[in-house]
DSSP file (Angstrom, degrees, kcal/mol; ACC not computed):
  #  RESIDUE AA STRUCTURE BP1 BP2  ACC     N-H-->O    O-->H-N    N-H-->O    O-->H-N    TCO  KAPPA ALPHA  PHI   PSI    X-CA   Y-CA   Z-CA
    1    1 A M      >       0   0    0      0, 0.0     5,-2.4     0, 0.0     6,-0.9   0.000 360.0 360.0 360.0 -42.6    0.0    0.0    0.0
    2    2 A G  T > 5 +     0   0    0      1,-0.2     3,-1.2     3,-0.2     8,-0.1   0.905 360.0  52.0 -69.5 -39.1    2.8    2.4    0.9
    3    3 A E  T 3 5S+     0   0    0      1,-0.3    -1,-0.2     2,-0.1     0, 0.0   0.868 108.5  50.0 -62.9 -35.9    4.7    1.3   -2.3
    4    4 A A  T 3 5S-     0   0    0      1,-0.0    -1,-0.3     3,-0.0    -2,-0.2   0.447 113.6-124.2 -81.1   1.4    1.7    1.9   -4.4
    5    5 A Q  T < 5S+     0   0    0     -3,-1.2    -3,-0.2     2,-0.2    -2,-0.1   0.757  74.3 128.8  61.8  28.4    1.5    5.4   -2.7
    6    6 A I  S   <S+     0   0    0     -5,-2.4    -4,-0.2     1,-0.2    -1,-0.1   0.868  81.7  20.2 -74.6 -36.8   -2.1    4.7   -1.6
    7    7 A F  S    S-     0   0    0     -6,-0.9    -2,-0.2     4,-0.1    -1,-0.2  -0.953 100.9 -94.8-126.9 148.5   -1.0    5.7    1.9
    8    8 A P    >   -     0   0    0      0, 0.0     3,-1.9     0, 0.0    -5,-0.1  -0.374  34.5-121.4 -61.2 143.0    2.1    7.8    2.9
    9    9 A P  T 3  S+     0   0    0      0, 0.0    -7,-0.1     0, 0.0    -6,-0.1   0.750 110.5  63.5 -58.5 -24.4    5.0    5.5    3.8
   10   10 A S  T 3  S+     0   0    0     -8,-0.1     2,-0.1     2,-0.1    -8,-0.0   0.691  80.2 102.7 -75.5 -18.6    5.1    7.1    7.3
   11   11 A D  S <  S-     0   0    0     -3,-1.9     2,-0.7     1,-0.1    -9,-0.1  -0.443  70.5-137.1 -66.7 134.5    1.6    5.8    8.2
   12   12 A R        +     0   0    0     11,-0.3    11,-3.3    -2,-0.1     2,-0.3  -0.867  38.7 170.1 -93.7 114.7    1.6    2.8   10.5
   13   13 A L  E     -A   22   0A   0     -2,-0.7     2,-0.3     9,-0.2     9,-0.2  -0.880  20.5-174.4-127.2 154.5   -1.1    0.5    9.0
   14   14 A E  E     -A   21   0A   0      7,-1.9     7,-3.3    -2,-0.3     2,-0.6  -0.987  25.8-122.9-144.1 157.7   -2.4   -3.0    9.4
   15   15 A L  E     +AB  20  64A   0     49,-1.2    49,-2.5    -2,-0.3     2,-0.5  -0.881  31.5 175.5-102.2 118.6   -5.0   -5.2    7.6
   16   16 A I  E >   -A   19   0A   0      3,-3.0     3,-1.9    -2,-0.6    47,-0.2  -0.956  69.8 -26.7-130.1 114.8   -7.7   -6.5    9.8
   17   17 A E  T 3  S-     0   0    0     -2,-0.5    46,-0.2     1,-0.3    -1,-0.1   0.883 126.9 -48.4  51.4  42.6  -10.7   -8.5    8.4
   18   18 A G  T 3  S+     0   0    0     44,-3.7     2,-0.4     1,-0.2    -1,-0.3   0.396 116.8 110.6  83.2  -2.0  -10.2   -6.7    5.0
   19   19 A E  E <   -A   16   0A   0     -3,-1.9    -3,-3.0    43,-0.3     2,-0.6  -0.879  66.5-130.4-108.1 138.6  -10.0   -3.2    6.4
   20   20 A V  E     -A   15   0A   0     -2,-0.4     2,-0.5    -5,-0.2    -5,-0.2  -0.767  30.2-164.7 -86.4 121.8   -6.9   -1.0    6.4
   21   21 A I  E     -A   14   0A   0     -7,-3.3    -7,-1.9    -2,-0.6     2,-0.5  -0.917  18.0-132.0-115.7 129.8   -6.5    0.3    9.9
   22   22 A T  E     -A   13   0A   0     -2,-0.5    -9,-0.2    -9,-0.2     2,-0.2  -0.676  30.0-133.5 -76.6 125.9   -4.3    3.2   11.0
   23   23 A M        -     0   0    0    -11,-3.3   -11,-0.3    -2,-0.5     3,-0.1  -0.486  21.2-104.8 -79.0 149.5   -2.3    2.2   14.1
   24   24 A S        -     0   0    0     -2,-0.2    -1,-0.1     1,-0.1    75,-0.1  -0.406  43.3 -97.2 -69.5 149.6   -2.0    4.4   17.1
   25   25 A P        -     0   0    0      0, 0.0     2,-0.6     0, 0.0    73,-0.2  -0.280  39.3-111.1 -65.8 156.5    1.3    6.2   17.6
   26   26 A I        -     0   0    0     -3,-0.1     2,-0.1     4,-0.1    -3,-0.0  -0.797  32.9-158.9 -94.2 122.1    3.7    4.6   20.0
   27   27 A G     >  -     0   0    0     -2,-0.6     4,-2.6     1,-0.1     5,-0.2  -0.345  34.6 -95.2 -90.4 177.2    4.3    6.6   23.2
   28   28 A F  H  > S+     0   0    0      2,-0.2     4,-2.3     1,-0.2     5,-0.1   0.874 122.7  49.9 -65.5 -37.1    7.3    6.3   25.6
   29   29 A R  H  > S+     0   0    0      2,-0.2     4,-2.1     1,-0.2    -1,-0.2   0.925 112.6  47.8 -66.8 -41.5    5.6    3.8   28.0
   30   30 A H  H  > S+     0   0    0      1,-0.2     4,-2.1     2,-0.2    -2,-0.2   0.948 112.5  49.2 -59.7 -48.9    4.6    1.5   25.1
   31   31 A A  H  X S+     0   0    0     -4,-2.6     4,-2.8     1,-0.2    -2,-0.2   0.890 107.6  56.0 -60.6 -40.2    8.2    1.8   23.6
   32   32 A F  H  X S+     0   0    0     -4,-2.3     4,-3.1     2,-0.2    -1,-0.2   0.938 107.1  47.7 -57.1 -50.8    9.7    0.9   27.0
   33   33 A V  H  X S+     0   0    0     -4,-2.1     4,-2.8     1,-0.2     5,-0.3   0.906 114.1  46.8 -59.9 -41.7    7.7   -2.3   27.3
   34   34 A I  H  X S+     0   0    0     -4,-2.1     4,-2.7     2,-0.2    -1,-0.2   0.908 113.4  48.1 -65.3 -42.2    8.6   -3.4   23.9
   35   35 A N  H  X S+     0   0    0     -4,-2.8     4,-0.8    -5,-0.2    -2,-0.2   0.913 113.7  48.4 -63.0 -43.0   12.3   -2.5   24.4
   36   36 A Y  H >X S+     0   0    0     -4,-3.1     4,-2.6    -5,-0.2     3,-1.0   0.972 117.5  39.1 -60.3 -56.0   12.3   -4.4   27.7
   37   37 A L  H 3X S+     0   0    0     -4,-2.8     4,-2.4     1,-0.3    -2,-0.2   0.872 110.4  60.4 -64.6 -36.3   10.7   -7.5   26.3
   38   38 A G  H 3< S+     0   0    0     -4,-2.7    -1,-0.3    -5,-0.3    -2,-0.2   0.673 114.5  36.5 -65.0 -16.4   12.6   -7.3   23.1
   39   39 A N  H <X S+     0   0    0     -3,-1.0     4,-1.2    -4,-0.8    -2,-0.2   0.777 116.4  51.2 -97.7 -39.1   15.8   -7.6   25.1
   40   40 A W  H  X S+     0   0    0     -4,-2.6     4,-1.7     2,-0.2     5,-0.2   0.928 106.5  51.9 -67.6 -50.1   14.6  -10.0   27.8
   41   41 A F  H  X S+     0   0    0     -4,-2.4     4,-2.9     1,-0.2     5,-0.4   0.931 107.7  50.0 -61.4 -48.6   13.1  -12.8   25.5
   42   42 A P  H  > S+     0   0    0      0, 0.0     4,-2.5     0, 0.0    -1,-0.2   0.901 109.9  51.9 -57.3 -38.1   16.2  -13.2   23.3
   43   43 A R  H  < S+     0   0    0     -4,-1.2    -2,-0.2     1,-0.2    -3,-0.1   0.876 116.8  39.4 -65.3 -35.9   18.5  -13.5   26.3
   44   44 A Q  H  < S+     0   0    0     -4,-1.7    -1,-0.2    -3,-0.3    -3,-0.2   0.849 124.9  35.1 -80.6 -35.2   16.3  -16.2   27.8
   45   45 A L  H >< S+     0   0    0     -4,-2.9     3,-2.5     1,-0.2    -2,-0.2   0.706  75.3 178.3 -99.3 -22.5   15.4  -18.1   24.6
   46   46 A G  G >< S-     0   0    0     -4,-2.5     3,-0.6    -5,-0.4    -1,-0.2  -0.339  75.6 -15.6  57.4-128.1   18.6  -17.9   22.5
   47   47 A E  G 3  S+     0   0    0      1,-0.2    -1,-0.3    -2,-0.1    -2,-0.0   0.303 114.5  93.5 -93.6   8.9   18.0  -19.8   19.2
   48   48 A R  G <  S+     0   0    0     -3,-2.5     2,-0.3     1,-0.1    -1,-0.2   0.606  98.0  11.7 -76.6 -10.2   14.9  -21.7   20.5
   49   49 A A  S <  S-     0   0    0     -3,-0.6     2,-0.5    24,-0.2    24,-0.2  -0.975  70.9-118.4-157.7 166.0   12.6  -19.0   19.0
   50   50 A I  E     -C   72   0B   0     22,-1.8    22,-3.2    -2,-0.3     2,-0.7  -0.955  23.9-145.9-111.0 129.0   12.6  -16.0   16.7
   51   51 A I  E     -C   71   0B   0     -2,-0.5     2,-0.6    20,-0.2    20,-0.2  -0.875  15.3-169.9-100.8 113.9   11.5  -12.7   18.3
   52   52 A S  E     -C   70   0B   0     18,-3.1    18,-2.5    -2,-0.7     2,-0.6  -0.919   5.0-158.6-111.7 121.5    9.6  -10.5   15.8
   53   53 A I  E     -C   69   0B   0     -2,-0.6    16,-0.2    16,-0.2    15,-0.1  -0.876  69.0 -25.7-107.8 118.0    9.0   -6.9   16.8
   54   54 A Q  S    S+     0   0    0     14,-1.4    -1,-0.2    -2,-0.6    14,-0.2   0.817  98.0 134.5  50.3  39.6    6.1   -5.0   15.2
   55   55 A N        -     0   0    0     12,-0.3    -1,-0.2    -3,-0.2    -3,-0.1  -0.839  58.0 -98.5-110.6 154.7    6.1   -7.1   12.1
   56   56 A P        -     0   0    0      0, 0.0     2,-0.4     0, 0.0    10,-0.2  -0.311  26.5-160.2 -73.2 154.4    3.1   -8.5   10.4
   57   57 A I        -     0   0    0      8,-2.0     2,-0.7    26,-0.1    28,-0.2  -0.957  20.1-127.6-122.1 147.9    1.7  -12.0   10.7
   58   58 A R  B     +h   85   0C   0     26,-3.1    28,-0.6    -2,-0.4     6,-0.2  -0.861  33.3 165.1-101.2 113.7   -0.6  -13.5    8.1
   59   59 A L  S    S-     0   0    0      4,-2.6    -1,-0.2    -2,-0.7     5,-0.1   0.800  70.5 -31.6 -93.9 -33.8   -3.7  -14.9    9.6
   60   60 A D  B >  S-I   63   0D   0      3,-1.2     3,-1.7    25,-0.0    -1,-0.4  -0.941  78.6 -74.7-167.6 177.8   -5.7  -15.1    6.4
   61   61 A P  T 3  S+     0   0    0      0, 0.0     3,-0.1     0, 0.0    -3,-0.0   0.705 131.3  41.8 -58.5 -17.3   -6.0  -13.3    3.0
   62   62 A H  T 3  S+     0   0    0      1,-0.2   -44,-3.7   -45,-0.0     2,-0.4   0.373 109.4  60.8-111.8   2.8   -7.9  -10.5    4.8
   63   63 A S  B <   +I   60   0D   0     -3,-1.7    -4,-2.6   -46,-0.2    -3,-1.2  -0.927  38.6 152.6-141.9 115.1   -5.9  -10.1    8.0
   64   64 A E  B     -B   15   0A   0    -49,-2.5   -49,-1.2    -2,-0.4    -6,-0.2  -0.635  25.6-177.6-134.4  74.1   -2.2   -9.2    8.5
   65   65 A P        -     0   0    0      0, 0.0    -8,-2.0     0, 0.0   -51,-0.1  -0.265  24.2-136.4 -70.8 163.3   -2.0   -7.5   11.9
   66   66 A Q        -     0   0    0    -10,-0.2    -2,-0.0   -12,-0.0   -13,-0.0  -0.786  23.5-164.1-123.0  86.2    1.2   -6.2   13.3
   67   67 A P        -     0   0    0      0, 0.0   -13,-0.4     0, 0.0   -12,-0.3  -0.208  28.8-117.1 -64.3 161.4    1.4   -7.2   16.9
   68   68 A D  S    S+     0   0    0     25,-0.9   -14,-1.4     1,-0.3     2,-0.3   0.894  93.7   1.5 -70.2 -40.2    3.9   -5.5   19.1
   69   69 A L  E     -CD  53  93B   0     24,-2.0    24,-3.2   -16,-0.2     2,-0.4  -0.978  64.6-174.2-150.1 135.7    6.0   -8.6   19.8
   70   70 A V  E     -CD  52  92B   0    -18,-2.5   -18,-3.1    -2,-0.3     2,-0.7  -0.996  16.6-148.2-131.8 137.2    5.6  -12.2   18.6
   71   71 A I  E     -CD  51  91B   0     20,-3.1    19,-3.5    -2,-0.4    20,-1.4  -0.926  30.2-167.6-100.8 117.2    7.7  -15.2   19.7
   72   72 A L  E     -CD  50  89B   0    -22,-3.2   -22,-1.8    -2,-0.7    17,-0.2  -0.660  28.5 -95.1-106.1 158.8    7.8  -17.5   16.7
   73   73 A K        -     0   0    0     15,-2.4   -24,-0.2    -2,-0.2     2,-0.1  -0.470  56.7-101.3 -61.0 140.9    8.9  -21.1   16.1
   74   74 A P        +     0   0    0      0, 0.0     2,-0.3     0, 0.0    -1,-0.1  -0.415  44.6 178.6 -68.0 143.6   12.4  -21.1   14.9
   75   75 A R    >   -     0   0    0     -2,-0.1     3,-1.3     1,-0.1    -3,-0.0  -0.989  34.5-131.0-141.0 143.7   13.1  -21.5   11.2
   76   76 A E  T 3  S+     0   0    0     -2,-0.3    -1,-0.1     1,-0.3     0, 0.0   0.856 110.4  48.7 -59.5 -36.9   16.5  -21.5    9.4
   77   77 A D  T >  S-     0   0    0     -3,-0.1     3,-0.9     1,-0.0    -1,-0.3   0.436 102.3-131.5 -88.7   2.3   15.2  -19.0    6.8
   78   78 A F  T <   -     0   0    0     -3,-1.3    -2,-0.1     1,-0.3    -1,-0.0   0.802  67.9 -62.2  53.1  32.6   13.8  -16.6    9.5
   79   79 A Y  T 3  S+     0   0    0      4,-0.1    -1,-0.3     1,-0.1     3,-0.2   0.881  89.9 153.6  63.9  40.0   10.5  -16.5    7.5
   80   80 A A  S <  S+     0   0    0     -3,-0.9    -2,-0.1     1,-0.2     3,-0.1   0.783  70.0  40.7 -71.0 -27.8   12.3  -14.9    4.5
   81   81 A H  S    S+     0   0    0      1,-0.2     2,-0.3     2,-0.0    -1,-0.2   0.517 124.5  12.2-107.7  -6.0    9.8  -16.3    1.9
   82   82 A Q  S    S-     0   0    0     -3,-0.2    -1,-0.2     3,-0.0     3,-0.1  -0.976  80.6 -96.3-162.1 158.3    6.5  -15.8    3.6
   83   83 A L        -     0   0    0     -2,-0.3   -26,-0.1     1,-0.1    -4,-0.1  -0.455  52.3 -96.2 -73.4 148.3    5.0  -14.0    6.6
   84   84 A P        -     0   0    0      0, 0.0   -26,-3.1     0, 0.0     2,-0.2  -0.353  43.0-148.5 -60.4 149.9    4.6  -16.1    9.8
   85   85 A Q  B >>  -h   58   0C   0    -28,-0.2     3,-2.3    -3,-0.1     4,-0.5  -0.660  31.8 -88.0-117.3 173.5    1.1  -17.6   10.2
   86   86 A A  G >4 S+     0   0    0    -28,-0.6     3,-1.4     1,-0.3    31,-0.2   0.841 124.4  57.1 -52.2 -39.9   -0.9  -18.4   13.2
   87   87 A Q  G 34 S+     0   0    0      1,-0.3    -1,-0.3    29,-0.1    28,-0.0   0.646 102.3  57.2 -71.2 -11.8    0.5  -21.9   13.6
   88   88 A D  G <4 S+     0   0    0     -3,-2.3   -15,-2.4   -16,-0.1     2,-0.4   0.584  85.2 100.8 -87.7 -12.6    4.0  -20.3   13.8
   89   89 A V  E <<  +D   72   0B   0     -3,-1.4    28,-0.4    -4,-0.5   -17,-0.2  -0.625  38.3 172.0 -85.6 123.2    3.1  -18.1   16.8
   90   90 A L  E    S-     0   0B   0    -19,-3.5    66,-0.3     1,-0.4     2,-0.3   0.754  77.3  -2.0 -95.7 -35.8    4.3  -19.4   20.2
   91   91 A L  E     -D   71   0B   0    -20,-1.4   -20,-3.1    64,-0.1    -1,-0.4  -0.946  63.7-158.7-155.8 137.5    3.3  -16.2   22.1
   92   92 A L  E     -De  70 119B   0     26,-1.7    28,-2.8    -2,-0.3     2,-0.4  -0.968  10.0-165.4-121.2 134.2    1.8  -12.9   20.9
   93   93 A I  E     -De  69 120B   0    -24,-3.2   -24,-2.0    -2,-0.4   -25,-0.9  -0.974   6.6-174.7-125.5 134.1    2.1   -9.7   22.9
   94   94 A E  E     - e   0 121B   0     26,-2.9    28,-2.8    -2,-0.4     2,-0.4  -0.944  10.6-155.0-117.7 145.7    0.2   -6.4   22.4
   95   95 A V  E     - e   0 122B   0     -2,-0.4     2,-0.4    26,-0.2    28,-0.2  -0.994  18.0-173.8-121.1 126.8    0.9   -3.3   24.4
   96   96 A A  E     + e   0 123B   0     26,-3.2    28,-2.4    -2,-0.4    29,-0.5  -0.973  33.5 133.5-133.0 132.0   -1.8   -0.8   24.9
   97   97 A D  S >  S+     0   0    0     -2,-0.4     3,-0.8    27,-0.2    -1,-0.1   0.370  98.5  14.0-123.5 -72.1   -2.3    2.6   26.3
   98   98 A S  T 3  S+     0   0    0      1,-0.2     3,-0.2   -73,-0.2     4,-0.2   0.674 131.9  51.7 -79.4 -13.8   -4.3    4.6   23.7
   99   99 A S  T 3> S+     0   0    0      1,-0.2     4,-2.8    -4,-0.1     5,-0.3   0.186  72.4 116.9-106.2  18.9   -5.3    1.5   21.7
  100  100 A L  H <> S+     0   0    0     -3,-0.8     4,-2.7     1,-0.2     5,-0.3   0.914  76.2  44.4 -58.2 -52.9   -6.7   -0.7   24.6
  101  101 A S  H  > S+     0   0    0      1,-0.2     4,-2.7     2,-0.2     5,-0.4   0.891 115.8  48.5 -63.3 -38.4  -10.3   -1.0   23.4
  102  102 A Y  H  >>S+     0   0    0      2,-0.2     4,-2.0     1,-0.2     5,-1.8   0.923 114.0  45.7 -65.8 -42.8   -9.2   -1.8   19.9
  103  103 A D  I  <>S+     0   0    0     -4,-2.8     5,-2.7     3,-0.2    -2,-0.2   0.922 119.1  41.2 -65.3 -42.8   -6.7   -4.3   20.9
  104  104 A R  I  <5S+     0   0    0     -4,-2.7    -2,-0.2    -5,-0.3    -1,-0.2   0.885 124.2  34.3 -73.1 -39.8   -9.1   -6.0   23.4
  105  105 A E  I  <5S+     0   0    0     -4,-2.7    -3,-0.2    -5,-0.3    -2,-0.2   0.751 133.3  19.7 -92.2 -23.4  -12.3   -5.9   21.3
  106  106 A I  I  X5S+     0   0    0     -4,-2.0     4,-1.3    -5,-0.4    -3,-0.2   0.807 126.7  37.4-109.6 -54.0  -10.9   -6.4   17.8
  107  107 A K  I  ><S+     0   0    0     -5,-1.8     4,-2.4     2,-0.2     5,-0.2   0.922 112.8  52.3 -75.8 -43.1   -7.4   -7.9   17.8
  108  108 A V  H  ><S+     0   0    0     -5,-2.7     4,-2.2     1,-0.2     5,-0.2   0.946 112.3  46.7 -60.3 -46.8   -7.7  -10.4   20.7
  109  109 A P  H  > S+     0   0    0      0, 0.0     4,-2.6     0, 0.0    -1,-0.2   0.861 110.2  54.5 -60.2 -33.2  -10.9  -12.0   19.3
  110  110 A L  H  X S+     0   0    0     -4,-1.3     4,-1.4     2,-0.2    -2,-0.2   0.915 108.7  48.0 -65.6 -40.6   -9.2  -12.1   15.9
  111  111 A Y  H  <>S+     0   0    0     -4,-2.4     5,-2.6     2,-0.2    -1,-0.2   0.877 112.3  49.6 -63.4 -39.4   -6.2  -14.0   17.5
  112  112 A A  H ><5S+     0   0    0     -4,-2.2     3,-1.8    26,-0.2    26,-0.5   0.913 106.0  55.2 -65.5 -43.3   -8.7  -16.3   19.2
  113  113 A K  H 3<5S+     0   0    0     -4,-2.6    -1,-0.2    25,-0.4    -2,-0.2   0.844 111.5  44.8 -59.3 -34.9  -10.5  -17.0   15.9
  114  114 A H  T 3<5S-     0   0    0     -4,-1.4    -1,-0.3    -5,-0.1    -2,-0.2   0.203 117.1-116.5 -96.5  14.5   -7.1  -18.1   14.3
  115  115 A R  T < 5 +     0   0    0     -3,-1.8     2,-0.7     1,-0.2    -3,-0.2   0.821  44.4 175.7  56.5  41.7   -6.3  -20.2   17.4
  116  116 A I      < -     0   0    0     -5,-2.6    -1,-0.2     1,-0.2     3,-0.1  -0.720  26.8-142.9 -74.7 118.5   -3.2  -18.3   18.6
  117  117 A N  S    S+     0   0    0     -2,-0.7    17,-1.0   -28,-0.4     2,-0.4   0.797  73.3  20.7 -61.7 -37.1   -2.6  -20.3   21.8
  118  118 A E  E     + F   0 133B   0     15,-0.2   -26,-1.7   -29,-0.1     2,-0.4  -0.992  59.1 178.8-144.4 130.7   -1.5  -17.4   24.1
  119  119 A V  E     -eF  92 132B   0     13,-2.6    13,-3.0    -2,-0.4     2,-0.5  -0.997  10.6-160.4-127.9 133.3   -1.8  -13.6   24.0
  120  120 A W  E     -eF  93 131B   0    -28,-2.8   -26,-2.9    -2,-0.4     2,-0.6  -0.973   5.4-167.8-111.7 128.0   -0.5  -11.1   26.5
  121  121 A L  E     -eF  94 130B   0      9,-3.0     9,-3.1    -2,-0.5     2,-0.8  -0.942  10.4-152.2-115.3 106.3   -2.2   -7.7   26.5
  122  122 A F  E     -eF  95 129B   0    -28,-2.8   -26,-3.2    -2,-0.6     2,-1.1  -0.716   6.1-160.8 -81.3 111.1   -0.2   -5.2   28.5
  123  123 A N  E > > -eF  96 128B   0      5,-2.5     5,-1.9    -2,-0.8     3,-0.6  -0.781  10.9-179.2 -93.3  95.1   -2.8   -2.6   29.7
  124  124 A L  T 3 5S+     0   0    0    -28,-2.4     3,-0.4    -2,-1.1   -27,-0.2   0.780  73.8  62.6 -67.7 -30.6   -0.6    0.3   30.6
  125  125 A N  T 3 5S+     0   0    0    -29,-0.5    -1,-0.2     1,-0.2   -28,-0.1   0.827 116.8  29.5 -66.8 -31.5   -3.4    2.6   31.8
  126  126 A Q  T < 5S-     0   0    0     -3,-0.6    -1,-0.2     2,-0.2    -2,-0.2   0.291 107.0-122.4-110.3   6.9   -4.3    0.2   34.6
  127  127 A A  T   5S+     0   0    0     -4,-0.4    21,-0.5    -3,-0.4     2,-0.3   0.915  70.8 119.0  49.5  52.4   -0.8   -1.2   35.1
  128  128 A Q  E   < -FG 123 147B   0     -5,-1.9    -5,-2.5    19,-0.1     2,-0.5  -0.941  59.5-131.1-142.2 161.4   -2.0   -4.8   34.5
  129  129 A L  E     -FG 122 146B   0     17,-2.6    17,-2.9    -2,-0.3     2,-0.6  -0.975  15.0-153.8-115.8 125.6   -1.4   -7.7   32.1
  130  130 A E  E     -FG 121 145B   0     -9,-3.1    -9,-3.0    -2,-0.5     2,-0.5  -0.897  12.8-159.6 -98.3 122.9   -4.3   -9.5   30.6
  131  131 A V  E     -FG 120 144B   0     13,-3.3    13,-2.5    -2,-0.6     2,-0.5  -0.899   6.2-168.9-107.0 128.6   -3.5  -13.0   29.7
  132  132 A Y  E     +FG 119 143B   0    -13,-3.0   -13,-2.6    -2,-0.5     2,-0.3  -0.972  16.8 159.0-121.8 125.9   -5.5  -14.9   27.1
  133  133 A R  E     +FG 118 142B   0      9,-2.9     9,-2.4    -2,-0.5     8,-0.2  -0.941  43.7  38.1-141.2 162.6   -5.1  -18.7   26.7
  134  134 A S  E     -     0   0B   0    -17,-1.0     7,-2.7    -2,-0.3    -1,-0.2   0.986  67.8-151.8  64.7  66.9   -7.0  -21.7   25.3
  135  135 A P  E     + G   0 140B   0      0, 0.0     2,-0.3     0, 0.0     5,-0.2  -0.462  24.4 164.1 -71.0 138.4   -8.7  -20.3   22.2
  136  136 A Q  E >   - G   0 139B   0      3,-2.9     3,-1.3    -2,-0.2   -23,-0.1  -0.922  62.5  -9.8-155.6 127.3  -12.0  -22.1   21.3
  137  137 A E  T 3  S-     0   0    0     -2,-0.3   -24,-0.1     1,-0.3     3,-0.1   0.846 129.3 -47.3  53.1  42.6  -14.8  -21.0   18.9
  138  138 A G  T 3  S+     0   0    0    -26,-0.5   -25,-0.4     1,-0.2     2,-0.3   0.534 123.8  71.1  83.5   6.6  -13.5  -17.4   18.5
  139  139 A Y  E <  S-G  136   0B   0     -3,-1.3    -3,-2.9   -27,-0.3     2,-0.5  -0.976  82.9-100.3-148.7 165.0  -12.8  -16.5   22.1
  140  140 A Y  E     -G  135   0B   0     -2,-0.3    -6,-0.2    -5,-0.2     3,-0.1  -0.752  17.8-160.5 -92.0 124.0  -10.3  -17.4   24.8
  141  141 A Q  E    S+     0   0B   0     -7,-2.7     2,-0.6    -2,-0.5    -7,-0.2   0.848  83.3  51.9 -67.3 -35.5  -11.5  -19.9   27.5
  142  142 A D  E     +G  133   0B   0     -9,-2.4    -9,-2.9    -8,-0.1     2,-0.4  -0.914  65.2 167.6-113.3 114.1   -8.8  -18.8   30.0
  143  143 A Q  E     +G  132   0B   0     -2,-0.6     2,-0.3   -11,-0.2   -11,-0.2  -0.990   6.9 173.5-129.6 125.0   -8.5  -15.1   30.7
  144  144 A T  E     -G  131   0B   0    -13,-2.5   -13,-3.3    -2,-0.4     2,-0.5  -0.952  21.9-147.0-131.6 150.8   -6.5  -13.8   33.6
  145  145 A I  E     -G  130   0B   0     -2,-0.3     2,-0.3   -15,-0.2   -15,-0.2  -0.974  19.6-173.6-116.2 128.0   -5.4  -10.4   34.9
  146  146 A L  E     -G  129   0B   0    -17,-2.9   -17,-2.6    -2,-0.5     2,-0.3  -0.874   4.4-172.7-119.7 150.7   -2.1  -10.0   36.6
  147  147 A I  E >   -G  128   0B   0     -2,-0.3     3,-2.6   -19,-0.2    17,-0.2  -0.919  38.5 -48.6-135.6 164.8   -0.5   -7.1   38.3
  148  148 A A  T 3  S+     0   0    0    -21,-0.5     3,-0.1     1,-0.3    15,-0.0  -0.503 117.9  29.1 -69.2 139.8    3.0   -6.4   39.8
  149  149 A P  T 3  S+     0   0    0      0, 0.0    -1,-0.3     0, 0.0    16,-0.2  -0.840  96.9 107.3-102.9  27.3    4.7   -8.1   41.6
  150  150 A Q    <   -     0   0    0     -3,-2.6    14,-2.7    13,-0.1    15,-0.3  -0.144  58.5-139.1 -62.8 163.7    3.1  -11.2   40.2
  151  151 A T  E     -J  163   0E   0     12,-0.2     2,-0.3    13,-0.1    12,-0.2  -0.815  11.6-155.3-121.2 163.7    5.1  -13.5   37.8
  152  152 A L  E     -J  162   0E   0     10,-2.2    10,-2.8    -2,-0.3    -6,-0.0  -0.994   7.4-154.7-141.2 145.5    4.1  -15.3   34.6
  153  153 A T        -     0   0    0     -2,-0.3     8,-0.1     8,-0.2     2,-0.1  -0.982  25.0-125.8-119.0 122.1    5.3  -18.3   32.7
  154  154 A P    >   -     0   0    0      0, 0.0     3,-1.1     0, 0.0     6,-0.3  -0.444  17.6-129.8 -65.0 138.3    4.7  -18.5   29.0
  155  155 A L  T 3  S+     0   0    0      1,-0.3   -64,-0.1    -2,-0.1   -22,-0.0   0.875 107.5  51.7 -56.0 -41.9    2.9  -21.8   28.0
  156  156 A A  T 3  S+     0   0    0    -66,-0.3    -1,-0.3     1,-0.3   -65,-0.1   0.665 118.7  36.1 -72.8 -17.5    5.5  -22.5   25.3
  157  157 A F    X   +     0   0    0     -3,-1.1     3,-2.2     1,-0.1    -1,-0.3  -0.598  65.0 171.7-136.3  74.5    8.4  -22.1   27.7
  158  158 A P  T 3  S+     0   0    0      0, 0.0    -1,-0.1     0, 0.0    -3,-0.1   0.613  75.9  65.3 -65.5 -12.1    7.4  -23.4   31.1
  159  159 A E  T 3  S+     0   0    0     -5,-0.0     2,-0.3     2,-0.0    -2,-0.0   0.552  89.7  83.8 -86.9  -7.5   11.0  -23.0   32.4
  160  160 A L    <   -     0   0    0     -3,-2.2     2,-0.4    -6,-0.3    -3,-0.1  -0.697  54.4-174.9 -95.1 147.5   10.8  -19.2   32.1
  161  161 A E        -     0   0    0     -2,-0.3     2,-0.5    -8,-0.1    -8,-0.2  -0.975   3.9-166.9-141.2 129.6    9.3  -16.8   34.6
  162  162 A I  E     -J  152   0E   0    -10,-2.8   -10,-2.2    -2,-0.4     2,-0.4  -0.954  13.3-142.1-118.7 130.8    8.9  -13.1   34.0
  163  163 A T  E     -J  151   0E   0     -2,-0.5     4,-0.4   -12,-0.2     3,-0.3  -0.755   2.6-149.7 -91.3 139.1    8.2  -10.7   36.8
  164  164 A L  S  > S+     0   0    0    -14,-2.7     4,-3.0    -2,-0.4     5,-0.3   0.559  76.8  89.3 -86.0  -7.3    5.8   -7.9   36.1
  165  165 A T  H  > S+     0   0    0    -15,-0.3     4,-1.4     1,-0.2    -1,-0.2   0.932  91.3  42.0 -56.1 -52.2    7.3   -5.4   38.6
  166  166 A R  H  4 S+     0   0    0     -3,-0.3    -1,-0.2     1,-0.2    -2,-0.1   0.842 119.8  44.6 -64.4 -33.2    9.9   -3.9   36.2
  167  167 A I  H  4 S+     0   0    0     -4,-0.4    -2,-0.2     1,-0.2    -1,-0.2   0.900 119.4  35.7 -80.8 -41.4    7.5   -3.8   33.3
  168  168 A L  H  <        0   0    0     -4,-3.0    -2,-0.2     1,-0.2    -3,-0.2   0.522 360.0 360.0 -96.4  -6.3    4.3   -2.4   35.0
  169  169 A N     <        0   0    0     -4,-1.4    -1,-0.2    -5,-0.3    -2,-0.1   0.460 360.0 360.0-102.2 360.0    5.8    0.0   37.5
């Protein structure tokens, strides 16, 4: 779209259910969480996963969201020939301050529809983490809210534990 000059190249856009959506600007708190997690996960996981930051995933021909951070199954080609798809996602993370209702009401159900097993939604306005697990029939069976100083273990990596104190305070 940017290459065809339909939208300015500076616009942050994503395709959701066939609609081109302008993404909210990234504020300093949002950037901090992504920077923190973008450094923490690679140190913990090494080559056991690929960390993709604010890059698209292809859920279907009509949806290519750009989550804030995705932990992907490792591949030697680093997804050079196609975008990662739902079955490649080990953990998907969204960070929300101004985009909370959009992320919670539009994107999380979209991820459930495509059976992404685990989604973390950092709600910066309320200093909490919403954890969504066990997708079934377009919604998540298991929904939990965590606050600092609680800890969390990703389903795909049960040996890891991340504390929320540094992230949410």
